[in-house]
Backbone atoms as SQL, in Angstrom:
CREATE TABLE atoms (id INTEGER PRIMARY KEY, chain TEXT, resi INTEGER, resn TEXT, atom TEXT, x REAL, y REAL, z REAL);
INSERT INTO atoms VALUES
  (1, 'A', 1, 'MET', 'N', 239.034, -180.580, -61.941),
  (2, 'A', 1, 'MET', 'CA', 237.949, -179.887, -61.925),
  (3, 'A', 1, 'MET', 'C', 238.150, -178.832, -63.218),
  (4, 'A', 2, 'ARG', 'N', 237.139, -178.529, -63.687),
  (5, 'A', 2, 'ARG', 'CA', 237.232, -177.562, -64.851),
  (6, 'A', 2, 'ARG', 'C', 237.316, -176.244, -64.221),
  (7, 'A', 3, 'LYS', 'N', 238.122, -175.025, -64.995),
  (8, 'A', 3, 'LYS', 'CA', 237.978, -173.701, -64.610),
  (9, 'A', 3, 'LYS', 'C', 236.815, -173.086, -64.502),
  (10, 'A', 4, 'GLN', 'N', 236.407, -172.408, -63.814),
  (11, 'A', 4, 'GLN', 'CA', 235.007, -171.569, -63.617),
  (12, 'A', 4, 'GLN', 'C', 235.611, -170.207, -64.109),
  (13, 'A', 5, 'LYS', 'N', 234.992, -169.668, -64.924),
  (14, 'A', 5, 'LYS', 'CA', 235.160, -168.430, -65.251),
  (15, 'A', 5, 'LYS', 'C', 234.245, -167.322, -64.875),
  (16, 'A', 6, 'VAL', 'N', 234.472, -166.388, -64.559),
  (17, 'A', 6, 'VAL', 'CA', 233.443, -165.086, -64.147),
  (18, 'A', 6, 'VAL', 'C', 233.965, -163.844, -65.135),
  (19, 'A', 7, 'VAL', 'N', 232.807, -163.494, -65.631),
  (20, 'A', 7, 'VAL', 'CA', 233.061, -162.309, -66.732),
  (21, 'A', 7, 'VAL', 'C', 232.050, -161.094, -65.811),
  (22, 'A', 8, 'TYR', 'N', 233.068, -160.178, -65.531),
  (23, 'A', 8, 'TYR', 'CA', 232.293, -158.885, -65.217),
  (24, 'A', 8, 'TYR', 'C', 232.072, -157.900, -66.289),
  (25, 'A', 9, 'VAL', 'N', 231.309, -157.105, -66.392),
  (26, 'A', 9, 'VAL', 'CA', 231.000, -156.105, -67.030),
  (27, 'A', 9, 'VAL', 'C', 231.049, -154.761, -66.407),
  (28, 'A', 10, 'LEU', 'N', 231.945, -153.797, -66.638),
  (29, 'A', 10, 'LEU', 'CA', 232.094, -152.328, -65.981),
  (30, 'A', 10, 'LEU', 'C', 231.387, -151.564, -67.011),
  (31, 'A', 11, 'ARG', 'N', 230.527, -150.709, -66.441),
  (32, 'A', 11, 'ARG', 'CA', 229.842, -150.058, -67.288),
  (33, 'A', 11, 'ARG', 'C', 230.157, -148.411, -66.755),
  (34, 'A', 12, 'ARG', 'N', 230.719, -147.715, -67.816),
  (35, 'A', 12, 'ARG', 'CA', 230.984, -146.284, -67.493),
  (36, 'A', 12, 'ARG', 'C', 229.957, -145.381, -67.507),
  (37, 'A', 13, 'ASP', 'N', 230.049, -143.966, -67.132),
  (38, 'A', 13, 'ASP', 'CA', 229.119, -143.010, -67.289),
  (39, 'A', 13, 'ASP', 'C', 228.598, -143.002, -68.703),
  (40, 'A', 14, 'PRO', 'N', 227.378, -142.471, -68.403),
  (41, 'A', 14, 'PRO', 'CA', 226.660, -142.282, -69.895),
  (42, 'A', 14, 'PRO', 'C', 227.393, -141.461, -70.950),
  (43, 'A', 15, 'GLU', 'N', 228.393, -140.436, -70.356),
  (44, 'A', 15, 'GLU', 'CA', 229.228, -139.738, -71.222),
  (45, 'A', 15, 'GLU', 'C', 230.135, -140.397, -72.069),
  (46, 'A', 16, 'TYR', 'N', 230.296, -141.589, -71.567),
  (47, 'A', 16, 'TYR', 'CA', 231.337, -142.668, -72.269),
  (48, 'A', 16, 'TYR', 'C', 230.957, -143.060, -73.588),
  (49, 'A', 17, 'LYS', 'N', 229.884, -142.820, -74.125),
  (50, 'A', 17, 'LYS', 'CA', 229.108, -143.092, -75.086),
  (51, 'A', 17, 'LYS', 'C', 228.937, -144.650, -75.647),
  (52, 'A', 18, 'GLY', 'N', 228.702, -145.147, -74.449),
  (53, 'A', 18, 'GLY', 'CA', 228.251, -146.660, -74.613),
  (54, 'A', 18, 'GLY', 'C', 229.142, -147.782, -74.669),
  (55, 'A', 19, 'LYS', 'N', 230.694, -147.427, -74.536),
  (56, 'A', 19, 'LYS', 'CA', 231.444, -148.456, -74.485),
  (57, 'A', 19, 'LYS', 'C', 231.536, -149.159, -73.141),
  (58, 'A', 20, 'MET', 'N', 231.747, -150.565, -73.117),
  (59, 'A', 20, 'MET', 'CA', 231.766, -151.438, -71.925),
  (60, 'A', 20, 'MET', 'C', 233.282, -151.697, -71.690),
  (61, 'A', 21, 'VAL', 'N', 233.674, -152.144, -70.511),
  (62, 'A', 21, 'VAL', 'CA', 235.013, -152.419, -70.499),
  (63, 'A', 21, 'VAL', 'C', 234.773, -154.030, -69.553),
  (64, 'A', 22, 'THR', 'N', 235.221, -155.125, -69.923),
  (65, 'A', 22, 'THR', 'CA', 235.140, -156.364, -69.264),
  (66, 'A', 22, 'THR', 'C', 236.216, -156.921, -68.776),
  (67, 'A', 23, 'ALA', 'N', 236.136, -157.471, -67.607),
  (68, 'A', 23, 'ALA', 'CA', 237.217, -157.931, -66.758),
  (69, 'A', 23, 'ALA', 'C', 237.059, -159.065, -66.555),
  (70, 'A', 24, 'LYS', 'N', 237.748, -160.187, -66.628),
  (71, 'A', 24, 'LYS', 'CA', 237.696, -161.953, -66.195),
  (72, 'A', 24, 'LYS', 'C', 238.575, -162.024, -65.203),
  (73, 'A', 25, 'ARG', 'N', 238.081, -163.216, -64.090),
  (74, 'A', 25, 'ARG', 'CA', 238.616, -163.458, -63.055),
  (75, 'A', 25, 'ARG', 'C', 238.222, -165.004, -63.351),
  (76, 'A', 26, 'GLU', 'N', 239.359, -165.782, -62.857),
  (77, 'A', 26, 'GLU', 'CA', 239.324, -167.323, -62.587),
  (78, 'A', 26, 'GLU', 'C', 239.538, -167.600, -61.265),
  (79, 'A', 27, 'LEU', 'N', 238.881, -168.583, -60.456),
  (80, 'A', 27, 'LEU', 'CA', 239.173, -168.832, -59.184),
  (81, 'A', 27, 'LEU', 'C', 240.228, -169.995, -59.383),
  (82, 'A', 28, 'SER', 'N', 241.003, -169.899, -58.335),
  (83, 'A', 28, 'SER', 'CA', 242.305, -170.800, -58.419),
  (84, 'A', 28, 'SER', 'C', 241.884, -172.138, -58.007),
  (85, 'A', 29, 'PHE', 'N', 242.879, -173.046, -58.442),
  (86, 'A', 29, 'PHE', 'CA', 242.603, -174.388, -57.967),
  (87, 'A', 29, 'PHE', 'C', 242.427, -174.632, -56.571),
  (88, 'A', 30, 'GLY', 'N', 243.345, -174.053, -55.682),
  (89, 'A', 30, 'GLY', 'CA', 243.598, -174.164, -54.410),
  (90, 'A', 30, 'GLY', 'C', 242.267, -173.583, -53.641),
  (91, 'A', 31, 'ILE', 'N', 241.668, -172.596, -54.101),
  (92, 'A', 31, 'ILE', 'CA', 240.305, -172.034, -53.436),
  (93, 'A', 31, 'ILE', 'C', 239.244, -172.840, -53.854),
  (94, 'A', 32, 'GLN', 'N', 239.283, -173.534, -55.035),
  (95, 'A', 32, 'GLN', 'CA', 238.171, -174.738, -55.245),
  (96, 'A', 32, 'GLN', 'C', 238.608, -175.791, -54.337),
  (97, 'A', 33, 'LEU', 'N', 239.432, -176.347, -54.591),
  (98, 'A', 33, 'LEU', 'CA', 239.881, -177.461, -53.643),
  (99, 'A', 33, 'LEU', 'C', 239.567, -177.550, -52.104),
  (100, 'A', 34, 'ALA', 'N', 239.952, -176.319, -51.455),
  (101, 'A', 34, 'ALA', 'CA', 239.781, -176.108, -50.188),
  (102, 'A', 34, 'ALA', 'C', 238.292, -175.772, -49.971),
  (103, 'A', 35, 'SER', 'N', 237.369, -175.080, -50.421),
  (104, 'A', 35, 'SER', 'CA', 236.142, -174.925, -50.561),
  (105, 'A', 35, 'SER', 'C', 235.129, -176.489, -50.690),
  (106, 'A', 36, 'ARG', 'N', 235.642, -177.194, -51.667),
  (107, 'A', 36, 'ARG', 'CA', 235.165, -178.393, -51.647),
  (108, 'A', 36, 'ARG', 'C', 235.304, -179.342, -50.527),
  (109, 'A', 37, 'LEU', 'N', 236.453, -179.372, -49.869),
  (110, 'A', 37, 'LEU', 'CA', 237.038, -180.033, -48.679),
  (111, 'A', 37, 'LEU', 'C', 236.254, -179.727, -47.709),
  (112, 'A', 38, 'PHE', 'N', 235.898, -178.268, -47.486),
  (113, 'A', 38, 'PHE', 'CA', 235.233, -177.658, -46.457),
  (114, 'A', 38, 'PHE', 'C', 233.848, -178.204, -46.422),
  (115, 'A', 39, 'ILE', 'N', 233.320, -178.182, -47.528),
  (116, 'A', 39, 'ILE', 'CA', 231.777, -178.538, -47.663),
  (117, 'A', 39, 'ILE', 'C', 231.670, -180.099, -47.431),
  (118, 'A', 40, 'ASP', 'N', 232.533, -180.911, -47.896),
  (119, 'A', 40, 'ASP', 'CA', 232.633, -182.275, -47.532),
  (120, 'A', 40, 'ASP', 'C', 232.887, -182.431, -46.125),
  (121, 'A', 41, 'GLN', 'N', 233.559, -181.931, -45.320),
  (122, 'A', 41, 'GLN', 'CA', 233.819, -182.191, -44.053),
  (123, 'A', 41, 'GLN', 'C', 232.450, -181.848, -43.174),
  (124, 'A', 42, 'MET', 'N', 232.118, -180.634, -43.501),
  (125, 'A', 42, 'MET', 'CA', 230.691, -179.976, -42.821),
  (126, 'A', 42, 'MET', 'C', 229.547, -180.890, -43.196),
  (127, 'A', 43, 'THR', 'N', 229.367, -181.724, -44.277),
  (128, 'A', 43, 'THR', 'CA', 228.439, -182.699, -44.543),
  (129, 'A', 43, 'THR', 'C', 228.662, -184.152, -43.794),
  (130, 'A', 44, 'PHE', 'N', 229.847, -184.365, -43.920),
  (131, 'A', 44, 'PHE', 'CA', 230.185, -185.419, -43.053),
  (132, 'A', 44, 'PHE', 'C', 229.873, -185.441, -41.494),
  (133, 'A', 45, 'ALA', 'N', 230.145, -184.261, -41.030),
  (134, 'A', 45, 'ALA', 'CA', 230.040, -184.212, -39.592),
  (135, 'A', 45, 'ALA', 'C', 228.432, -183.894, -39.434),
  (136, 'A', 46, 'PHE', 'N', 227.802, -183.337, -40.129),
  (137, 'A', 46, 'PHE', 'CA', 226.423, -183.133, -39.883),
  (138, 'A', 46, 'PHE', 'C', 225.902, -184.611, -39.650),
  (139, 'A', 47, 'ASN', 'N', 225.922, -185.200, -40.852),
  (140, 'A', 47, 'ASN', 'CA', 225.380, -186.562, -41.152),
  (141, 'A', 47, 'ASN', 'C', 225.833, -187.648, -39.881),
  (142, 'A', 48, 'LYS', 'N', 226.820, -187.233, -39.296),
  (143, 'A', 48, 'LYS', 'CA', 227.350, -188.419, -38.520),
  (144, 'A', 48, 'LYS', 'C', 226.460, -187.759, -37.244),
  (145, 'A', 49, 'GLU', 'N', 226.706, -186.816, -36.996),
  (146, 'A', 49, 'GLU', 'CA', 225.796, -186.276, -35.707),
  (147, 'A', 49, 'GLU', 'C', 223.981, -186.441, -35.436),
  (148, 'A', 50, 'ARG', 'N', 223.682, -186.560, -37.007),
  (149, 'A', 50, 'ARG', 'CA', 222.317, -186.755, -37.031),
  (150, 'A', 50, 'ARG', 'C', 221.991, -188.267, -36.841),
  (151, 'A', 51, 'LEU', 'N', 222.907, -189.096, -37.459),
  (152, 'A', 51, 'LEU', 'CA', 222.829, -190.591, -37.295),
  (153, 'A', 51, 'LEU', 'C', 222.788, -190.843, -35.481),
  (154, 'A', 52, 'ASP', 'N', 223.992, -190.153, -35.107),
  (155, 'A', 52, 'ASP', 'CA', 224.235, -190.300, -33.616),
  (156, 'A', 52, 'ASP', 'C', 223.050, -190.073, -32.752),
  (157, 'A', 53, 'LYS', 'N', 222.467, -188.934, -33.082),
  (158, 'A', 53, 'LYS', 'CA', 221.093, -188.794, -32.369),
  (159, 'A', 53, 'LYS', 'C', 220.013, -189.674, -32.694),
  (160, 'A', 54, 'GLN', 'N', 219.860, -190.315, -33.864),
  (161, 'A', 54, 'GLN', 'CA', 218.899, -191.190, -34.205),
  (162, 'A', 54, 'GLN', 'C', 219.188, -192.645, -33.653),
  (163, 'A', 55, 'ILE', 'N', 220.268, -192.868, -33.323),
  (164, 'A', 55, 'ILE', 'CA', 220.653, -194.146, -32.720),
  (165, 'A', 55, 'ILE', 'C', 220.543, -194.208, -31.066),
  (166, 'A', 56, 'ASN', 'N', 220.881, -192.918, -30.601),
  (167, 'A', 56, 'ASN', 'CA', 220.446, -192.752, -29.132),
  (168, 'A', 56, 'ASN', 'C', 219.185, -192.794, -28.922),
  (169, 'A', 57, 'GLU', 'N', 218.230, -192.217, -29.649),
  (170, 'A', 57, 'GLU', 'CA', 216.896, -192.204, -29.598),
  (171, 'A', 57, 'GLU', 'C', 216.618, -193.633, -29.840),
  (172, 'A', 58, 'ALA', 'N', 216.703, -194.425, -30.681),
  (173, 'A', 58, 'ALA', 'CA', 216.417, -195.841, -30.949),
  (174, 'A', 58, 'ALA', 'C', 216.986, -196.731, -29.295),
  (175, 'A', 59, 'ILE', 'N', 218.074, -196.243, -28.925),
  (176, 'A', 59, 'ILE', 'CA', 218.380, -197.043, -27.635),
  (177, 'A', 59, 'ILE', 'C', 217.343, -196.625, -26.679),
  (178, 'A', 60, 'ASP', 'N', 217.268, -195.329, -26.347),
  (179, 'A', 60, 'ASP', 'CA', 216.342, -194.931, -25.303),
  (180, 'A', 60, 'ASP', 'C', 215.060, -195.260, -25.503),
  (181, 'A', 61, 'SER', 'N', 214.492, -195.464, -26.794),
  (182, 'A', 61, 'SER', 'CA', 212.895, -196.197, -26.717),
  (183, 'A', 61, 'SER', 'C', 213.164, -197.866, -26.844),
  (184, 'A', 62, 'GLY', 'N', 214.189, -198.257, -27.006),
  (185, 'A', 62, 'GLY', 'CA', 214.214, -199.598, -26.862),
  (186, 'A', 62, 'GLY', 'C', 213.987, -200.354, -28.192),
  (187, 'A', 63, 'ASP', 'N', 213.866, -199.736, -29.513),
  (188, 'A', 63, 'ASP', 'CA', 213.521, -200.059, -30.700),
  (189, 'A', 63, 'ASP', 'C', 214.786, -200.866, -31.221),
  (190, 'A', 64, 'ARG', 'N', 214.852, -202.305, -31.219),
  (191, 'A', 64, 'ARG', 'CA', 215.799, -202.842, -31.788),
  (192, 'A', 64, 'ARG', 'C', 216.006, -202.883, -33.122),
  (193, 'A', 65, 'ASP', 'N', 214.937, -203.012, -33.815),
  (194, 'A', 65, 'ASP', 'CA', 214.986, -202.910, -35.439),
  (195, 'A', 65, 'ASP', 'C', 215.578, -201.549, -36.079),
  (196, 'A', 66, 'GLU', 'N', 214.982, -200.565, -35.397),
  (197, 'A', 66, 'GLU', 'CA', 215.287, -199.465, -35.970),
  (198, 'A', 66, 'GLU', 'C', 217.232, -199.174, -35.656),
  (199, 'A', 67, 'PHE', 'N', 217.351, -199.624, -34.289),
  (200, 'A', 67, 'PHE', 'CA', 218.865, -199.545, -34.077),
  (201, 'A', 67, 'PHE', 'C', 219.667, -200.234, -34.726),
  (202, 'A', 68, 'ASN', 'N', 219.109, -201.659, -35.375),
  (203, 'A', 68, 'ASN', 'CA', 220.044, -202.476, -36.363),
  (204, 'A', 68, 'ASN', 'C', 220.233, -201.857, -37.612),
  (205, 'A', 69, 'ARG', 'N', 218.925, -201.064, -38.132),
  (206, 'A', 69, 'ARG', 'CA', 219.150, -200.376, -39.552),
  (207, 'A', 69, 'ARG', 'C', 220.064, -199.068, -39.237),
  (208, 'A', 70, 'LEU', 'N', 219.933, -198.565, -38.213),
  (209, 'A', 70, 'LEU', 'CA', 220.801, -197.088, -38.168),
  (210, 'A', 70, 'LEU', 'C', 222.133, -197.666, -38.042),
  (211, 'A', 71, 'SER', 'N', 222.460, -198.681, -37.264),
  (212, 'A', 71, 'SER', 'CA', 224.054, -198.916, -37.236),
  (213, 'A', 71, 'SER', 'C', 224.592, -199.558, -38.516),
  (214, 'A', 72, 'VAL', 'N', 223.693, -200.025, -39.167),
  (215, 'A', 72, 'VAL', 'CA', 224.423, -200.322, -40.677),
  (216, 'A', 72, 'VAL', 'C', 224.575, -199.040, -41.046),
  (217, 'A', 73, 'GLU', 'N', 223.841, -197.915, -41.304),
  (218, 'A', 73, 'GLU', 'CA', 224.101, -196.878, -41.873),
  (219, 'A', 73, 'GLU', 'C', 225.287, -196.257, -41.332),
  (220, 'A', 74, 'TYR', 'N', 225.501, -196.351, -40.103),
  (221, 'A', 74, 'TYR', 'CA', 226.694, -195.754, -39.410),
  (222, 'A', 74, 'TYR', 'C', 227.966, -196.317, -39.592),
  (223, 'A', 75, 'GLN', 'N', 228.064, -197.609, -40.142),
  (224, 'A', 75, 'GLN', 'CA', 229.480, -198.284, -40.610),
  (225, 'A', 75, 'GLN', 'C', 230.433, -197.205, -40.917),
  (226, 'A', 76, 'PRO', 'N', 229.900, -196.827, -42.087),
  (227, 'A', 76, 'PRO', 'CA', 230.965, -195.931, -43.105),
  (228, 'A', 76, 'PRO', 'C', 231.639, -194.909, -41.978),
  (229, 'A', 77, 'TYR', 'N', 230.996, -194.473, -41.135),
  (230, 'A', 77, 'TYR', 'CA', 231.626, -193.171, -40.429),
  (231, 'A', 77, 'TYR', 'C', 232.278, -193.886, -39.445),
  (232, 'A', 78, 'THR', 'N', 232.388, -195.062, -39.019),
  (233, 'A', 78, 'THR', 'CA', 233.431, -195.634, -38.078),
  (234, 'A', 78, 'THR', 'C', 234.777, -195.911, -38.635),
  (235, 'A', 79, 'TRP', 'N', 234.760, -195.864, -39.767),
  (236, 'A', 79, 'TRP', 'CA', 236.198, -196.073, -40.502),
  (237, 'A', 79, 'TRP', 'C', 236.844, -194.875, -40.845),
  (238, 'A', 80, 'GLU', 'N', 237.674, -194.521, -39.678),
  (239, 'A', 80, 'GLU', 'CA', 238.511, -193.271, -40.065),
  (240, 'A', 80, 'GLU', 'C', 239.745, -193.439, -39.840);
């Protein structure tokens, strides 16, 4: 991943005659990786739960075609 840089511009009182002080901050790789993994895990859980609900509704309604279509979509979630 590329480093993401954030530039802050701190402005002082008008009496400081218009000079600005800049400060830079870089996000550490660990924070970036942890946030990416968290988002991936939340997305995985949300999609799996959504498919579970849809499969259960297809079973309850007796719609075999919908169940077969959803079970094919659900197969990647069973490989853990």
